[in-house]
N, C-alpha and C positions, 0 to 999 in steps of 0.2 A: 547254499546259494539262493534257494527259493525264499528263505527267511529274509535275506537282505533285500530282495526285490519287494517283498511284502511290506517290510518296514519302510522302504523308500517310497512306496506308493502311499502308505498311510500318512507319513510325514509330509509328503508332497501335497496330498489332499488337504491336510490341515493348513499348510502355508497358503495354498490357493484360496481356501475358504476365509482365512484371515484377511486376505486382500479383497476378496469379492464382497463380503458382507459390509464392511465399512464403505467401500466404494458405492455399493448399491444404495446404502442409507444416504450418503452425501448426494448422490444423483437425485434421489427422491426429494430430498430437502430443497435442492436447487430447482427442481421442476415445480414444486408447490409454491416456491417464492417467485416464480416467473422469471427465472434467470436466463432462459433461452429465448425470450421474446425479443423482437427487434426494438420495440419501444423501450425495453429495459436497457438494451445496449446503447440506444440513443441517449437515454437519460444519463447513463454513466459517462458517456462522452461529453455531454453538456456539463456535468458536474466537474469532470476533470478540467475542462476549459476554464470554468469559473474559478476553480482552485488555483490554476496556473496564473490567471489574471490577478487574483488576490495576492499571490506570492510575489508577482512582479511589482504590483503596486506597493506592497510592503517593503520590498527591496529598494525601490525608488525613494520611499519615505525615509528609510534608514539613511540613505545617502544624503538626503536633504537635511536631516537632523544633524548628521555629522558635520555637514558644511556650516550649519548655523552654530553649532558648538564651537567650531574653529573660529568663526567670526567673533563670537562672544568672548572667547578666550584671548584672541588678539586684541580686542578693545580693552579688555581688563588689564592686559599686560601694558598697553600703551598708557592707560590711566595710572598705573602704579609707577611708571617711569617719570611721569611729569610731576 
């Protein structure tokens, strides 16, 4: 019975270390890159807003292009009928 407890403690320790070491490394990298500062969060929010605006603009442009294609195709069909 003691052997099972010892094996469980050893393997449990290994699993915990496998979780703690990469977590600590990732946390250190984030700290060095300034990931927790408020200015960084503000910059990320601004970038997200800009990306959303670009996406919305591109969506509207796509709709306009489709409308123009429809108009051109309609004119082309009318020209072929006459």
